[in-house]
C-alpha positions in Angstrom: -9.4 26.5 -0.9 -9.5 29.2 -3.1 -8.0 30.0 -6.2 -5.3 33.1 -7.3 -4.1 33.5 -10.9 -2.7 29.9 -11.9 -2.3 29.0 -8.3 -4.3 26.5 -6.1 -3.9 27.4 -2.3 -5.2 25.2 0.0 -6.6 25.7 3.9 -3.4 25.3 6.0 -4.5 25.9 9.1 -4.8 22.4 10.8 22.1 8.3 -2.2 22.4 6.1 -5.4 19.4 6.1 -7.9 17.6 3.3 -7.7 14.8 2.6 -10.3 12.8 -0.7 -10.3 10.1 -1.9 -13.5 7.6 -1.5 -11.6 4.3 -4.3 -13.2 2.0 -3.7 -14.9 -1.1 -3.2 -11.4 0.9 -3.1 -9.5 0.2 -1.2 -5.5 2.3 -0.1 -3.7 2.5 1.1 0.0 4.2 4.4 1.1 4.3 4.4 5.7 4.8 7.1 8.0 5.2 6.5 11.2 7.1 8.1 13.8 6.6 8.0 17.9 6.3 11.3 19.7 2.8 14.2 20.1 4.0 16.1 16.1 1.5 16.3 13.4 3.2 14.6 10.8 1.7 14.8 7.3 2.1 12.1 4.0 1.4 13.7 0.7 1.0 12.9 -2.9 0.1 14.2 -6.5 -0.8 12.9 -10.3 1.5 15.1 -11.9 0.6 15.3 -15.4 4.2 16.2 -18.0 4.6 17.3 -14.1 2.1 19.8 -13.4 -1.1 19.3 -11.5 -3.6 19.0 -13.8 -6.7 18.9 -11.4 -7.1 19.2 -7.6 -9.1 16.3 -7.6 -5.2 14.4 -8.0 -4.0 16.4 -4.6 -3.8 13.4 -2.1 -3.8 15.6 1.1 -5.2 15.7 4.4 -5.8 19.4 3.8 -7.6 18.2 0.2 -9.7 16.1 2.6 -13.4 17.1 4.1 -12.5 15.9 7.9 -9.7 18.4 8.2 -11.7 21.6 5.2 -16.3 21.1 4.7 -15.5 22.8 1.6 -12.3 20.8 0.1 -12.7 18.1 -2.9 -11.8 14.8 -1.3 -14.8 13.3 0.8 -13.7 10.4 4.2 -14.7 6.9 4.3 -16.4 5.3 6.6 -13.0 4.5 8.2 -11.8 8.1 8.1 -9.4 7.5 4.9 -9.7 9.4 1.5 -8.4 8.8 -1.9 -8.2 11.1 -5.1 -11.7 10.5 -7.0 -10.7 8.3 -9.6 -9.6 6.4 -6.5 -5.9 5.3 -7.1 -4.5 7.3 -4.0 -5.9 6.3 -1.8 -4.9 7.7 2.1 -5.4 5.7 5.7 -6.1 8.7 7.5 -5.2 11.9 9.1 -3.0 10.9 12.0 -2.5 13.9 14.6 0.3 12.3 16.4 2.9 8.9 16.5 1.5 8.2 19.9 -1.2 5.4 18.7 0.1 2.5 15.8 2.7 1.6 14.2 2.0 3.0 11.9 0.0 6.2 11.6 -0.8 6.9 8.3 0.1 4.7 5.2 -0.1 5.9 1.4 -1.8 2.7 -1.1 -1.1 3.4 -4.8 -3.2 1.5 -7.6 -1.1 1.3 -10.7 -4.5 0.2 -12.8 -6.1 3.0 -11.3 -4.4 5.9 -12.6 -5.1 7.8 -15.8 -2.9 7.3 -19.1 -2.2 11.4 -19.0 -0.7 11.2 -15.4 3.4 10.6 -15.6 4.5 10.5 -12.4 4.0 10.4 -8.2 5.8 12.8 -6.4 5.3 11.6 -2.4 6.0 14.4 0.3 6.3 14.7 4.1 5.4 17.8 6.7 5.1 19.2 10.1 2.1 20.4 11.1 2.0 23.5 11.3 4.9 24.0 8.9 7.8 26.4 10.7 7.2 25.2 15.2 9.4 21.7 15.0 11.8 20.3 12.3 12.3 16.6 12.1 15.5 16.3 14.7 12.3 16.6 16.8 10.0 14.5 16.5 10.5 10.5 18.3 11.9 8.3 15.5 10.1 9.2 12.1 10.1 7.3 9.3 9.3 6.7 5.6 9.0 3.4 3.8 8.6 2.0 0.6 7.4 -1.1 -0.6 5.4 -2.7 -3.2 2.3 -4.8 -2.7 5.3 -8.3 -2.1 6.6 -6.0 1.3 10.1 -5.6 -1.0 11.4 -1.9 0.4 12.0 0.9 -2.5 13.4 3.2 -0.3 13.2 4.8 3.2 14.4 7.3 5.1 14.8 8.0 8.5 13.7 11.5 8.9 14.3 12.6 12.3 17.7 11.9 11.8 18.4 12.9 7.4 16.7 15.1 7.1 16.8 16.5 11.1 17.5 20.7 10.4 14.0 20.6 7.5 10.4 20.7 8.0 9.0 19.1 5.0 10.8 16.8 3.0 9.8 15.0 -1.2 11.0 10.9 -0.3 10.7 10.0 -4.0 8.3 8.8 -7.4 6.8 6.6 -9.0 7.7 7.7 -13.0 6.5 6.1 -16.1 9.8 6.2 -18.3 10.3 6.7 -22.3 8.8 2.0 -22.2 5.9 3.2 -20.6 7.1 2.0 -17.4 6.4 2.5 -13.7 9.3 3.0 -11.4 10.9 4.1 -8.9 13.5 6.9 -8.1 14.5 8.9 -4.4 14.8 11.7 -4.3 15.8 12.4 -0.6 15.2 16.3 -0.8 14.7 18.0 2.2 13.4 22.2 2.2 11.2 24.4 4.4 8.2 25.7 4.1 4.7 24.9 3.9 1.9 22.0 1.7 1.1 24.9 -0.7 5.3 26.3 -0.9 4.5 23.1 -2.4 2.1 23.2 -4.5 3.5 25.7 -6.2 6.3 24.3 -8.0 3.5 22.4 -9.9 1.5 24.5 -11.4 
Protein backbone atom coordinates (compact mmCIF):
# COMPACT_ATOMS: atom_id res chain seq x y z
CA UNK A 1 0.00 0.00 0.00
CA UNK A 2 1.04 3.59 -0.56
CA UNK A 3 -0.44 6.85 0.62
CA UNK A 4 -0.96 10.14 -1.19
CA UNK A 5 -2.23 13.26 0.61
CA UNK A 6 -5.79 12.64 1.75
CA UNK A 7 -6.21 9.40 -0.23
CA UNK A 8 -5.29 5.84 0.71
CA UNK A 9 -4.17 3.82 -2.30
CA UNK A 10 -4.41 0.04 -2.11
CA UNK A 11 -2.45 -2.24 -4.41
CA UNK A 12 -5.00 -3.44 -7.01
CA UNK A 13 -2.76 -5.62 -9.13
CA UNK A 14 -4.54 -8.73 -8.47
CA UNK A 15 -36.14 0.22 -6.02
CA UNK A 16 -38.12 1.11 -2.95
CA UNK A 17 -36.06 1.68 0.14
CA UNK A 18 -36.25 -1.03 2.77
CA UNK A 19 -35.49 0.01 6.34
CA UNK A 20 -35.35 -2.61 9.05
CA UNK A 21 -34.45 -1.91 12.66
CA UNK A 22 -31.81 -4.37 13.73
CA UNK A 23 -31.42 -5.79 17.20
CA UNK A 24 -28.39 -4.88 19.29
CA UNK A 25 -25.53 -7.31 18.79
CA UNK A 26 -27.09 -8.82 15.67
CA UNK A 27 -25.04 -10.48 12.97
CA UNK A 28 -25.53 -10.15 9.23
CA UNK A 29 -24.18 -12.06 6.27
CA UNK A 30 -23.44 -10.81 2.78
CA UNK A 31 -23.29 -13.80 0.43
CA UNK A 32 -21.74 -13.48 -3.02
CA UNK A 33 -21.95 -16.25 -5.58
CA UNK A 34 -21.32 -16.65 -9.31
CA UNK A 35 -20.70 -19.55 -11.72
CA UNK A 36 -17.82 -18.67 -14.01
CA UNK A 37 -14.06 -18.12 -14.10
CA UNK A 38 -14.42 -14.37 -13.40
CA UNK A 39 -12.82 -12.95 -10.25
CA UNK A 40 -15.59 -11.13 -8.35
CA UNK A 41 -14.88 -9.56 -4.95
CA UNK A 42 -17.01 -8.39 -2.01
CA UNK A 43 -15.85 -5.44 0.11
CA UNK A 44 -17.16 -3.51 3.13
CA UNK A 45 -16.09 -0.33 4.90
CA UNK A 46 -16.61 1.02 8.41
CA UNK A 47 -17.36 4.74 8.15
CA UNK A 48 -17.41 7.37 10.88
CA UNK A 49 -19.49 10.35 9.71
CA UNK A 50 -19.17 9.14 6.14
CA UNK A 51 -15.38 8.81 6.21
CA UNK A 52 -12.72 6.13 6.63
CA UNK A 53 -10.73 7.12 9.69
CA UNK A 54 -8.48 4.05 9.88
CA UNK A 55 -7.25 1.75 7.09
CA UNK A 56 -7.80 -1.19 9.45
CA UNK A 57 -11.53 -0.64 8.90
CA UNK A 58 -11.33 -1.48 5.19
CA UNK A 59 -12.48 -5.08 4.65
CA UNK A 60 -11.20 -5.97 1.20
CA UNK A 61 -9.04 -8.65 -0.32
CA UNK A 62 -6.81 -5.78 -1.50
CA UNK A 63 -6.20 -4.96 2.17
CA UNK A 64 -5.41 -8.56 3.14
CA UNK A 65 -1.92 -9.98 3.45
CA UNK A 66 -2.81 -12.85 1.14
CA UNK A 67 -3.19 -10.38 -1.68
CA UNK A 68 -0.48 -7.95 -0.64
CA UNK A 69 2.17 -8.84 1.99
CA UNK A 70 2.31 -5.30 3.42
CA UNK A 71 -1.46 -4.89 3.74
CA UNK A 72 -3.00 -4.38 7.18
CA UNK A 73 -5.26 -7.41 7.60
CA UNK A 74 -3.58 -10.73 8.44
CA UNK A 75 -4.94 -13.99 7.06
CA UNK A 76 -6.49 -16.47 9.51
CA UNK A 77 -5.73 -20.20 9.39
CA UNK A 78 -8.90 -20.86 7.36
CA UNK A 79 -7.88 -18.13 4.81
CA UNK A 80 -10.49 -15.72 6.14
CA UNK A 81 -9.54 -12.22 7.30
CA UNK A 82 -11.20 -9.49 9.33
CA UNK A 83 -11.05 -5.83 10.23
CA UNK A 84 -8.75 -5.00 13.13
CA UNK A 85 -11.66 -4.85 15.61
CA UNK A 86 -13.07 -8.17 14.39
CA UNK A 87 -16.46 -6.67 13.58
CA UNK A 88 -16.28 -7.48 9.86
CA UNK A 89 -15.05 -10.88 8.69
CA UNK A 90 -14.44 -11.99 5.08
CA UNK A 91 -14.56 -15.71 4.29
CA UNK A 92 -11.55 -15.41 1.97
CA UNK A 93 -10.76 -14.41 -1.58
CA UNK A 94 -12.32 -16.69 -4.21
CA UNK A 95 -10.46 -16.31 -7.51
CA UNK A 96 -13.37 -17.72 -9.51
CA UNK A 97 -16.95 -18.85 -8.88
CA UNK A 98 -16.75 -22.50 -9.82
CA UNK A 99 -16.25 -24.26 -6.48
CA UNK A 100 -19.07 -23.54 -4.01
CA UNK A 101 -22.63 -22.18 -3.77
CA UNK A 102 -21.42 -19.21 -1.72
CA UNK A 103 -18.08 -18.06 -3.11
CA UNK A 104 -17.40 -15.14 -0.75
CA UNK A 105 -19.19 -14.09 2.44
CA UNK A 106 -18.86 -11.09 4.72
CA UNK A 107 -20.15 -11.48 8.28
CA UNK A 108 -20.92 -8.31 10.24
CA UNK A 109 -21.07 -8.53 14.03
CA UNK A 110 -22.63 -5.29 15.28
CA UNK A 111 -21.66 -6.07 18.90
CA UNK A 112 -18.00 -5.43 17.98
CA UNK A 113 -18.49 -2.23 16.01
CA UNK A 114 -17.00 0.93 17.54
CA UNK A 115 -19.41 3.62 18.69
CA UNK A 116 -18.16 6.14 16.13
CA UNK A 117 -18.98 3.89 13.16
CA UNK A 118 -22.27 5.05 11.63
CA UNK A 119 -22.35 3.28 8.26
CA UNK A 120 -21.11 0.08 6.64
CA UNK A 121 -21.42 0.24 2.83
CA UNK A 122 -21.09 -3.02 0.91
CA UNK A 123 -19.54 -3.18 -2.56
CA UNK A 124 -18.92 -5.77 -5.26
CA UNK A 125 -16.25 -5.36 -7.95
CA UNK A 126 -14.77 -7.40 -10.79
CA UNK A 127 -11.00 -7.90 -10.71
CA UNK A 128 -9.21 -6.46 -12.51
CA UNK A 129 -11.34 -3.42 -13.32
CA UNK A 130 -12.06 -2.83 -17.01
CA UNK A 131 -11.64 -6.43 -18.14
CA UNK A 132 -15.30 -7.46 -18.06
CA UNK A 133 -18.78 -6.40 -16.96
CA UNK A 134 -21.33 -8.16 -14.79
CA UNK A 135 -23.27 -9.18 -17.93
CA UNK A 136 -20.30 -11.42 -18.75
CA UNK A 137 -20.30 -13.10 -15.31
CA UNK A 138 -22.68 -16.05 -15.19
CA UNK A 139 -25.32 -16.03 -12.45
CA UNK A 140 -23.62 -13.42 -10.27
CA UNK A 141 -25.81 -12.66 -7.25
CA UNK A 142 -25.35 -10.99 -3.87
CA UNK A 143 -27.65 -11.42 -0.87
CA UNK A 144 -27.72 -9.81 2.57
CA UNK A 145 -29.36 -11.87 5.33
CA UNK A 146 -29.82 -11.47 9.06
CA UNK A 147 -28.78 -14.22 11.47
CA UNK A 148 -32.23 -15.81 11.14
CA UNK A 149 -31.90 -16.17 7.37
CA UNK A 150 -34.27 -13.31 6.55
CA UNK A 151 -33.26 -11.68 3.25
CA UNK A 152 -32.74 -7.93 3.65
CA UNK A 153 -31.59 -7.30 0.10
CA UNK A 154 -30.71 -9.26 -3.00
CA UNK A 155 -29.45 -8.37 -6.47
CA UNK A 156 -28.84 -10.49 -9.55
CA UNK A 157 -25.70 -8.67 -10.65
CA UNK A 158 -25.54 -10.33 -14.07
CA UNK A 159 -28.84 -8.81 -15.19
CA UNK A 160 -29.48 -5.86 -12.82
CA UNK A 161 -26.02 -4.33 -13.28
CA UNK A 162 -24.85 -5.92 -16.53
CA UNK A 163 -23.24 -2.78 -17.97
CA UNK A 164 -21.10 -2.12 -14.86
CA UNK A 165 -18.04 -3.68 -13.20
CA UNK A 166 -18.72 -2.33 -9.70
CA UNK A 167 -21.84 -1.86 -7.57
CA UNK A 168 -22.76 -0.61 -4.12
CA UNK A 169 -25.42 -3.00 -2.92
CA UNK A 170 -26.48 -1.05 0.17
CA UNK A 171 -25.43 0.06 3.63
CA UNK A 172 -26.02 -0.87 7.22
CA UNK A 173 -26.55 2.46 8.98
CA UNK A 174 -27.18 3.82 12.47
CA UNK A 175 -30.35 5.91 12.62
CA UNK A 176 -31.08 8.91 14.84
CA UNK A 177 -32.19 6.58 17.65
CA UNK A 178 -28.97 4.57 17.60
CA UNK A 179 -30.58 1.53 15.94
CA UNK A 180 -29.01 -0.26 12.96
CA UNK A 181 -30.99 -0.21 9.72
CA UNK A 182 -30.37 -1.65 6.28
CA UNK A 183 -30.81 0.69 3.34
CA UNK A 184 -30.50 -0.64 -0.24
CA UNK A 185 -28.56 1.50 -2.69
CA UNK A 186 -28.25 -0.54 -5.89
CA UNK A 187 -25.85 1.88 -7.56
CA UNK A 188 -23.74 0.55 -10.43
CA UNK A 189 -20.63 2.28 -11.76
CA UNK A 190 -17.31 1.74 -13.52
CA UNK A 191 -14.03 1.78 -11.65
CA UNK A 192 -11.66 -0.08 -9.38
CA UNK A 193 -11.65 -0.21 -5.59
CA UNK A 194 -9.35 2.79 -5.25
CA UNK A 195 -11.98 4.82 -7.15
CA UNK A 196 -14.48 3.75 -4.49
CA UNK A 197 -12.17 4.68 -1.62
CA UNK A 198 -11.64 8.21 -2.93
CA UNK A 199 -15.22 9.00 -1.95
CA UNK A 200 -14.59 8.26 1.73
CA UNK A 201 -11.44 10.21 2.64
